Each structure stands twice: as C-alpha cells, then as structure tokens.
C-alpha positions as CSV (number, residue, x, y, z in Angstrom):
1,M,-0.1,-0.3,-0.2
2,E,1.1,3.4,-0.8
3,S,1.9,5.8,1.6
4,A,-0.2,9.2,1.9
5,S,2.7,11.0,2.2
6,G,4.1,9.1,-1.1
7,L,1.4,10.3,-3.0
8,F,2.1,14.1,-2.6
9,P,5.5,15.7,-4.1
10,G,6.6,17.9,-1.9
11,R,5.2,20.0,1.2
12,A,3.4,22.3,-0.9
13,P,-0.5,22.0,-0.4
14,L,-2.4,20.8,-3.2
15,A,-4.1,23.9,-3.9
16,V,-0.4,25.7,-4.4
17,R,0.9,23.3,-6.6
18,M,-1.9,23.4,-9.2
19,R,-1.6,27.7,-9.1
20,P,-1.9,28.1,-12.8
21,T,0.7,29.7,-14.7
22,S,-0.9,31.2,-17.2
23,L,-4.2,33.4,-17.8
24,D,-5.2,30.2,-20.3
25,E,-5.0,28.1,-16.7
26,I,-7.5,30.2,-15.3
27,A,-10.5,28.3,-14.0
28,G,-14.1,31.0,-13.8
29,Q,-13.5,34.8,-14.8
30,R,-13.7,34.5,-18.4
31,H,-16.0,38.2,-18.0
32,L,-12.5,39.1,-16.8
33,L,-9.9,37.4,-19.4
34,G,-11.1,38.5,-22.5
35,K,-9.2,39.3,-25.5
36,G,-7.9,43.1,-25.2
37,S,-9.2,43.0,-21.5
38,P,-7.3,45.0,-19.0
39,L,-5.6,42.1,-16.9
40,V,-5.0,40.4,-20.5
41,A,-3.2,43.4,-21.3
42,L,-1.0,43.5,-18.2
43,A,0.2,40.1,-19.2
44,S,1.1,40.8,-22.3
45,P,5.2,40.0,-22.6
46,D,5.1,42.9,-25.7
47,R,5.9,46.4,-24.1
48,T,4.5,48.2,-26.5
49,T,1.3,46.7,-25.9
50,A,1.7,45.9,-22.4
51,G,-0.9,47.3,-19.9
52,S,0.3,49.7,-17.3
53,V,-3.3,50.2,-15.3
54,S,-3.1,49.4,-11.6
55,V,-6.0,47.5,-10.8
56,I,-8.1,46.1,-7.6
57,L,-9.7,42.9,-7.1
58,W,-12.7,42.5,-5.0
59,G,-14.2,39.3,-4.6
60,P,-14.9,36.2,-2.4
61,P,-12.1,33.6,-0.9
62,G,-11.0,31.4,-3.5
63,T,-11.7,33.1,-6.4
64,G,-8.5,33.4,-8.0
65,K,-7.2,36.9,-6.9
66,T,-3.8,35.7,-6.0
67,T,-3.5,33.7,-8.7
68,L,-4.5,36.2,-11.2
69,A,-1.9,38.3,-9.5
70,H,0.8,35.7,-10.1
71,A,-0.4,34.9,-13.6
72,V,-0.6,38.2,-14.7
73,A,3.4,38.3,-14.1
74,R,4.8,35.2,-15.0
75,S,3.1,35.9,-18.3
76,S,4.3,39.6,-18.3
77,G,7.8,38.7,-17.2
78,R,7.5,41.9,-15.5
79,R,9.6,41.9,-11.6
80,F,7.1,40.4,-9.1
81,V,6.8,42.1,-5.4
82,E,4.4,40.2,-3.4
83,L,3.1,41.9,-0.1
84,S,0.4,40.8,2.3
85,A,-1.4,43.9,4.6
86,V,-1.4,41.4,7.8
87,T,2.3,42.0,8.1
88,A,3.4,44.7,6.2
89,G,3.9,48.6,7.0
90,V,4.7,51.7,5.5
91,R,8.6,51.2,5.9
92,D,7.7,48.0,3.5
93,V,6.0,50.1,1.0
94,R,8.0,52.8,0.9
95,E,10.7,50.3,0.5
96,V,9.3,48.7,-2.3
97,M,8.2,51.6,-4.1
98,Q,12.0,52.8,-3.8
99,E,13.4,49.7,-5.2
100,A,11.2,49.9,-8.3
101,L,11.9,53.3,-9.0
102,T,15.9,52.1,-8.8
103,Q,14.8,49.3,-11.2
104,R,12.8,51.2,-13.9
105,D,15.8,54.1,-13.5
106,L,18.9,51.4,-13.8
107,Y,17.4,48.5,-15.8
108,D,14.6,49.3,-17.4
109,Q,12.4,46.8,-15.7
110,S,8.7,47.4,-14.5
111,T,7.1,46.1,-11.5
112,I,4.4,44.5,-10.2
113,L,3.6,45.0,-6.5
114,F,0.9,42.7,-5.4
115,L,-0.4,43.5,-2.2
116,D,-3.1,40.9,-0.4
117,E,-6.1,42.0,1.7
118,I,-5.4,45.6,0.7
119,H,-8.7,46.2,2.9
120,R,-6.1,45.6,6.3
121,F,-4.3,48.0,5.9
122,T,-4.9,51.9,7.6
123,K,-5.7,55.1,5.3
124,S,-1.6,56.5,6.1
125,Q,-0.9,52.8,4.9
126,Q,-2.8,53.4,1.6
127,D,-1.8,56.5,0.9
128,A,2.3,55.4,0.7
129,L,1.1,53.6,-2.5
130,L,-0.2,56.3,-4.5
131,P,3.2,58.0,-5.5
132,G,4.3,54.7,-6.9
133,V,1.1,54.4,-8.5
134,E,0.6,57.4,-9.9
135,N,4.1,57.7,-11.2
136,G,4.1,54.8,-12.6
137,W,6.5,53.4,-10.4
138,V,4.6,50.4,-10.0
139,V,1.4,48.7,-11.8
140,L,-0.6,48.0,-8.0
141,I,-2.7,44.2,-8.4
142,A,-4.4,44.5,-4.7
143,A,-6.6,42.3,-3.3
144,T,-9.5,42.4,-1.4
145,T,-12.4,40.0,0.0
146,E,-14.1,43.6,0.7
147,N,-16.3,46.0,-1.1
148,P,-13.5,48.7,-2.1
149,S,-15.7,51.7,-1.9
150,F,-15.9,51.1,2.3
151,S,-12.3,50.0,2.6
152,V,-9.9,51.3,0.1
153,V,-9.1,55.4,0.0
154,S,-10.6,57.5,-2.8
155,P,-7.6,58.7,-4.0
156,L,-6.5,54.8,-4.6
157,L,-9.6,53.5,-6.4
158,S,-10.0,56.6,-8.7
159,R,-6.4,55.5,-9.5
160,S,-6.6,52.1,-10.0
161,L,-9.6,50.1,-12.1
162,L,-12.0,48.0,-9.9
163,L,-12.4,44.2,-11.3
164,T,-14.7,42.4,-9.7
165,L,-14.6,38.3,-9.1
166,N,-17.2,35.8,-9.0
167,P,-17.6,32.5,-7.3
168,L,-16.5,29.5,-9.6
169,D,-19.7,27.7,-11.0
170,E,-19.9,24.1,-10.7
171,A,-18.8,23.6,-13.8
172,D,-15.4,26.0,-13.0
173,I,-14.9,23.5,-9.9
174,G,-15.8,20.4,-11.3
175,A,-13.1,21.0,-14.1
176,L,-10.7,22.2,-11.8
177,L,-10.7,19.2,-9.5
178,E,-9.9,16.9,-13.2
179,R,-7.5,18.3,-13.2
180,A,-5.8,18.2,-10.2
181,V,-5.9,14.7,-10.2
182,A,-4.7,13.9,-13.5
183,D,-1.6,16.9,-13.3
184,P,1.4,16.1,-12.8
185,R,1.7,18.6,-10.2
186,G,-1.5,17.4,-8.6
187,L,-2.0,13.6,-8.0
188,D,-0.4,12.9,-11.2
189,G,-3.5,10.4,-11.7
190,R,-2.5,8.3,-8.7
191,I,-5.9,8.2,-7.5
192,R,-9.8,7.9,-9.6
193,L,-12.1,10.0,-8.5
194,D,-15.6,8.9,-8.6
195,D,-18.6,10.5,-9.9
196,A,-20.7,11.4,-6.1
197,A,-16.8,11.9,-4.1
198,R,-16.5,14.9,-7.7
199,D,-20.3,16.1,-7.3
200,A,-19.7,16.4,-3.0
201,L,-16.6,18.3,-3.4
202,V,-18.2,20.7,-5.9
203,R,-21.3,21.7,-3.2
204,L,-18.8,21.6,-0.8
205,A,-16.4,24.3,-2.6
206,S,-19.6,26.7,-2.9
207,G,-17.5,28.2,-5.2
208,D,-14.1,28.5,-3.7
209,A,-11.2,27.0,-5.7
210,R,-8.6,26.6,-2.7
211,R,-11.7,25.2,-1.0
212,A,-11.9,22.3,-3.4
213,L,-8.7,21.3,-3.4
214,T,-8.2,21.1,0.3
215,A,-11.3,19.2,0.1
216,L,-9.8,17.1,-2.3
217,E,-6.2,16.3,-0.9
218,A,-7.6,15.5,2.7
219,A,-10.2,13.3,0.9
220,A,-7.6,11.4,-1.3
221,T,-5.3,11.2,2.0
222,L,-7.8,9.4,3.3
223,A,-8.1,7.0,0.6
224,V,-4.9,6.2,-0.2
225,A,-4.4,5.2,4.0
226,E,-7.7,2.6,3.3
227,S,-6.4,1.2,-0.1
228,D,-5.9,-2.0,-0.6
229,G,-2.6,-1.8,-3.6
230,E,-4.7,-0.9,-6.7
231,T,-5.0,3.0,-7.4
232,P,-7.7,3.9,-5.0
233,A,-10.9,5.9,-5.7
234,V,-12.3,8.4,-3.8
235,T,-15.5,8.4,-2.9
236,A,-18.3,10.6,-1.1
237,D,-17.8,8.9,2.2
238,D,-14.3,9.8,1.9
239,V,-14.9,13.1,1.1
240,A,-17.6,13.7,3.8
241,A,-15.3,12.2,6.5
242,A,-12.7,14.2,5.5
243,A,-14.8,17.9,5.8
244,D,-16.3,16.1,9.2
245,R,-19.3,16.7,8.2
246,A,-22.5,15.2,6.2
247,L,-23.1,15.3,2.6
248,L,-26.4,17.0,2.1
249,R,-28.4,15.9,-1.6
250,Y,-28.3,19.0,-2.7
251,D,-27.9,19.8,-6.5
252,R,-28.3,23.8,-6.9
253,Q,-29.6,22.9,-10.7
254,G,-32.0,20.3,-9.7
255,D,-35.1,19.5,-7.5
256,E,-33.9,19.8,-4.4
257,H,-32.8,23.6,-5.1
258,Y,-36.0,24.1,-5.9
259,D,-38.1,21.9,-3.3
260,V,-36.0,23.3,-0.2
261,I,-36.0,27.0,-1.2
262,S,-40.2,26.3,-1.8
263,A,-40.5,24.7,1.8
264,F,-37.9,27.5,3.2
265,I,-40.9,30.5,2.0
266,K,-44.0,28.8,2.7
267,S,-42.1,27.9,6.4
268,I,-41.8,31.7,6.8
269,R,-45.6,32.5,5.3
270,G,-46.9,29.6,7.6
271,S,-45.4,31.8,10.7
272,D,-43.2,28.0,11.6
273,V,-39.6,29.6,12.9
274,D,-38.4,26.5,13.2
275,A,-38.6,24.6,10.0
276,A,-37.4,28.1,8.5
277,V,-34.2,28.4,10.1
278,H,-33.8,24.4,9.3
279,Y,-34.4,25.2,5.4
280,L,-31.9,28.1,6.2
281,A,-29.5,26.1,7.4
282,R,-29.7,23.2,4.6
283,M,-29.2,25.8,2.2
284,I,-26.0,27.6,3.5
285,E,-24.4,24.1,4.5
286,A,-25.2,22.7,1.0
287,G,-23.4,26.1,-0.8
288,E,-26.5,27.9,-2.1
289,D,-25.3,31.0,-3.4
290,P,-26.6,33.5,-0.4
291,R,-27.7,36.2,-2.6
292,F,-30.3,34.1,-3.9
293,I,-31.5,33.3,-0.2
294,A,-31.6,37.0,0.4
295,R,-33.4,37.9,-3.2
296,R,-36.4,35.3,-1.8
297,L,-36.6,37.1,1.6
298,V,-37.3,40.5,0.0
299,I,-39.9,39.1,-2.3
300,S,-41.7,37.2,0.8
301,A,-41.4,40.3,2.8
302,A,-42.9,42.1,0.2
303,E,-45.8,39.3,-0.5
304,D,-46.6,37.3,2.2
305,I,-46.3,40.4,4.6
306,G,-46.8,43.4,3.1
307,L,-48.7,46.0,5.3
308,A,-49.3,44.1,8.3
309,D,-45.3,44.9,8.8
310,P,-43.5,47.4,6.7
311,Q,-40.7,47.3,8.3
312,A,-40.3,43.4,7.3
313,L,-39.5,43.9,3.8
314,S,-36.5,47.2,4.9
315,I,-34.9,44.2,7.1
316,A,-35.1,41.8,4.6
317,I,-32.9,44.3,2.3
318,A,-30.8,45.2,4.9
319,A,-30.2,41.6,5.4
320,A,-29.4,41.3,1.2
321,D,-27.2,44.8,1.1
322,A,-25.4,43.0,4.6
323,V,-24.2,39.5,2.3
324,Q,-23.7,41.5,-0.7
325,L,-20.9,43.8,1.8
326,I,-19.2,41.2,4.3
327,G,-20.1,38.0,2.3
328,M,-20.0,34.6,3.4
329,P,-19.8,32.8,6.3
330,E,-20.7,35.9,8.4
331,G,-23.2,36.7,6.0
332,R,-25.3,34.0,7.3
333,I,-26.1,35.7,10.5
334,P,-28.7,39.1,8.9
335,L,-29.9,35.9,7.0
336,A,-31.2,34.2,10.0
337,E,-32.2,37.7,11.2
338,A,-34.3,38.4,8.5
339,T,-36.2,34.8,8.4
340,V,-36.7,34.6,12.3
341,Y,-38.0,38.5,11.7
342,L,-40.0,37.3,8.5
343,A,-41.2,34.2,10.6
344,T,-42.7,35.1,13.7
345,T,-44.2,38.9,12.6
346,A,-48.0,39.5,10.9
347,K,-48.7,38.5,7.6
348,S,-50.6,40.1,4.8
349,N,-50.9,39.7,1.4
350,A,-53.6,42.2,0.3
351,A,-51.4,44.5,-1.5
352,Y,-50.2,41.5,-3.8
353,N,-53.4,40.7,-4.0
354,A,-54.6,44.2,-5.0
355,L,-51.8,44.4,-7.9
356,N,-52.7,41.0,-9.1
357,Q,-56.6,41.9,-9.5
358,A,-55.4,45.5,-10.8
359,I,-53.5,43.7,-14.0
360,A,-56.0,41.2,-14.5
361,D,-58.5,44.3,-15.6
362,V,-56.2,45.9,-17.5
363,K,-55.7,42.7,-19.4
364,A,-59.4,42.2,-20.3
365,G,-59.6,45.9,-21.3
366,G,-60.8,47.4,-18.2
367,F,-59.2,50.3,-18.4
368,G,-60.8,53.9,-19.3
369,R,-59.3,57.6,-20.2
370,V,-58.1,59.2,-17.5
371,P,-60.7,61.8,-15.6
372,K,-59.6,65.4,-17.1
373,H,-59.4,66.9,-13.9
374,L,-56.4,64.7,-13.6
375,R,-54.9,64.7,-16.9
376,D,-51.2,66.7,-17.2
377,A,-52.4,70.2,-18.1
378,H,-48.6,72.0,-18.3
379,Y,-47.9,71.4,-22.0
380,P,-49.4,74.1,-24.5
381,G,-53.0,74.1,-25.3
382,A,-54.3,71.3,-22.3
383,A,-56.2,74.0,-21.0
384,R,-58.5,74.4,-23.8
385,L,-58.8,70.4,-24.0
386,G,-60.1,71.0,-19.9
387,H,-57.1,69.2,-19.1
388,G,-56.4,69.9,-15.1
389,K,-60.1,71.7,-15.0
390,G,-61.6,71.3,-11.8
391,Y,-58.8,69.5,-10.0
392,V,-58.8,69.7,-6.1
393,Y,-55.4,70.0,-4.8
394,P,-55.5,67.9,-1.2
395,H,-53.5,69.6,0.3
396,D,-55.6,72.8,0.1
397,T,-58.3,70.7,1.6
398,E,-58.6,70.7,6.0
399,I,-58.4,67.1,6.2
400,G,-55.5,66.9,3.3
401,I,-58.3,64.4,1.1
402,A,-59.9,65.7,-1.6
403,P,-63.4,64.4,-2.3
404,Q,-63.1,63.5,-6.4
405,Q,-63.3,60.9,-8.9
406,Y,-59.7,59.6,-9.5
407,L,-60.7,56.2,-11.3
408,P,-61.7,56.1,-15.3
409,D,-65.1,56.0,-15.8
410,E,-65.5,52.3,-16.3
411,L,-63.5,51.8,-13.1
412,R,-65.4,53.6,-11.0
413,G,-65.8,52.3,-7.2
414,R,-63.7,49.4,-8.2
415,R,-61.8,48.0,-5.5
416,Y,-58.5,46.5,-5.6
417,Y,-57.0,46.9,-2.4
418,E,-58.8,44.9,0.7
419,P,-56.6,45.3,3.8
420,T,-56.8,42.6,6.2
421,T,-57.0,42.9,10.0
422,H,-53.3,41.4,10.6
423,G,-50.5,43.5,12.4
424,Q,-50.3,47.2,11.5
425,E,-52.7,46.6,8.7
426,R,-55.2,47.1,10.7
427,E,-54.7,50.7,11.5
428,V,-54.3,50.9,8.0
429,A,-58.0,49.2,7.4
430,A,-59.7,51.8,9.7
431,R,-57.9,54.8,8.2
432,L,-58.8,53.4,4.7
433,E,-62.6,53.1,5.9
434,K,-62.1,56.9,6.6
435,I,-60.5,57.6,3.3
436,R,-63.2,56.0,1.1
437,R,-66.2,57.5,2.9
438,V,-64.9,61.2,2.3
439,L,-64.4,59.9,-1.1
440,G,-67.8,58.8,-1.5
441,E,-66.7,55.3,-2.2
C-alpha cells in the first residue's frame, strides 16, 4: 500500500501546486479575461502593448485573486513583489517603491506589486502607495474580499481599475478537480475520483477553488490510507470523513434546490420559524448562493407580509445588502435574523392581491380614459382641452383629502386593496375606511 505522504510530492499543499502559471489555466472569470481586457493587457510580454493600469481585484475567497496576480506577472515577465497587508507596514511599502524606482531607472525593469488583503491597510498605509501608483513606479494589483468603496481610500480607487471576481460555478470547480487529479503537479493520476465524490466536493467548495482542492487532498489522503494497493478511488464517504460533515443531497440546478427554497418560503409564510431556520441551514451548508436566499427573503417580505408589518421589507433588504457587503460565512447571520423576523411577524398579501386584480382588469381591457381633471395640464393647449380643470389639490383641504373621482369612469367604485386585520394593517384598514367615506366610495 502506498503511503499518503508518497502520494503528494513536496510539501506544498495541492492548492499551491495547482496554481495556474498563465491566464489560459485560470478557472472561471471569463468576463475579465477577454481579448484586450485590462488583465490580458497587463499579462502581455510585448512592452509596446502591455498594460500599465493598476487594478483592484474584489471577490470572495478562493475566486483566484492571488492566482491572477501571479499569472499576470509570469506571463508579462515583469519583476514581481508580493506584500500582505497583514504583516506589511508603511516602511515596507516605501522600500518596495524605492526599489521599483531604482529598477526602472537603472535596468528599465517594471515592477508589479501584489498587495493581498488591502482592506487591512490603514489610510496612512494606503496613502503610501499613491506616489508609486500615480507615477508608474509600480503596477499595483491589490486584492480584497471587502467592498473597496468602503475599505480603499478614494485617491487610490480613482487611480485604479476595480475588477469584480465572481464565485466559480460548478462546471469550473469540476474541471479544476479533474485537472488536479490528472496533472503531474497535482495527484498525477494516482487516485480516481468517482462521480459522487466529485459532486460532493463541488458542493462543499461553494465556488471556492482553494476549498475544493484542499478537500480533495484530504479525501485522497484518506482513500490512499485505506486502499489495498490498487489505484484508490476517492468516494463521497471519503469526502464526508475528510470534511467532518454530513453531505447534503442538494443540486443547485436540480429538484432539491427548488424543493428546499419552496419549503423555506412556505415555512416563513406559515409562521413556522423553526422550519424556516432549518431550511435556511440546509441551503447554507449545501453552498447555496446567499444572494439567491436574500432575494427570496425580499420577495417574501413584500408578498406575504406586506403592510401587516412594513418594516419587514426594510429588514429583508438590509439583510441582502449585508450579504453583498460582508460575504460568507458571516453573511449567514443577517440572513438568519431576517428569516426569524419574517417568520414571526404578522402576515398579509392584500397589497399583492390588489395589484394582481388590477393587472387582471387591465389585461381584460378594464381601463378607460384618465378623468380630465387628473390629466397633465402643463403643455400648450392642455387648458383648452379641459385638462386639469376642476382638480382639487388635496393639501389645500382641511383634512388633506379631496373628494373627487380618480379612477376612470369604466372602473368607478372598483376596489382592489382590501386590507386584513393582521398587525399594522389593522390601522391601515381603519384609516382606509374613513378615506373611502370622504371620497364617496
């Protein structure tokens, strides 16, 4: 039986060994790597066409920010310097700038400075980058997982091009895993990856290439340790054991995706907070896109809660904004808060029903001419046609409501919105009853 240590050459982790050496090997991010794109221009070895614009790479962990920087440097042949905002200070930045200036002036050698986690730099540390970036001493490639609008100083933002990286899709992760199994830099064909294990690794990755390769390496180590001398096969059980977690059956493109989100929304609508939180947990653990979950919460707040609790929509939108701002895994916290709030508050779909009924009338031809007193009276000749004549400005009345006709003649007296007595809509119903009496409805 081959030992686990004999399977993996060298000490470097699989994710490091499989780091692409050129832009052609990059998984995903096709929207940033088209012909003539800034990154492709930066990677050009031809100095007459090579790009010189500094860039800020913004995206979730494992989407290839560091990989892109290394690939650009290798392809371009430029001098490459890497700093981490976790350990570097102003002095380190100034030393890099001075050396870059020296290399340019004495040896005509341009420098790419890759700065990881730039959001950890203070304002003064980021300001130290400005002279080198502005004067072209370095081409800065900065990476961040946080929104640069909040974490990067404005002068540096204005001198750089912001590029957004997306989580890798399932096809990208799958191709990455297969390459790692076969590539001599990776596992060199010494293990087999069955389909169930591949699918499990894709789900665990949640769009993070590094996480996928790390889990593959751990699962392969287990498979080798348990093999009987033949080429070991990595199974879904190996992936589960290596990741120390149960593998959910969840295909983000299949039935389980739709079944779980359906159960999630129906649990919120049915006010079963425990069921709603359960389905939220299933989606999070299966690697569902948190932005998809957030969008469904916003829809639920508007459709199922409505004016019974108008604050619900604000909370759902705040959760969606928070997920976009902070990403995962912390994004699960505002998602949970919004889920609990929506599930436990009063419900009403009266506003939703009102719009549906109005749309049905319009589709059926139930619309007439706008009453003349409501028509636009500002354009030349409108007054001659009687537009705006007789209109009563509600703010000029004592109670702020003008008893005049608003619906077309064909729909006069038609009611669409019928509020419930749930939550705050009870107050809306009482106020609306008084309004309709004043309007003579």
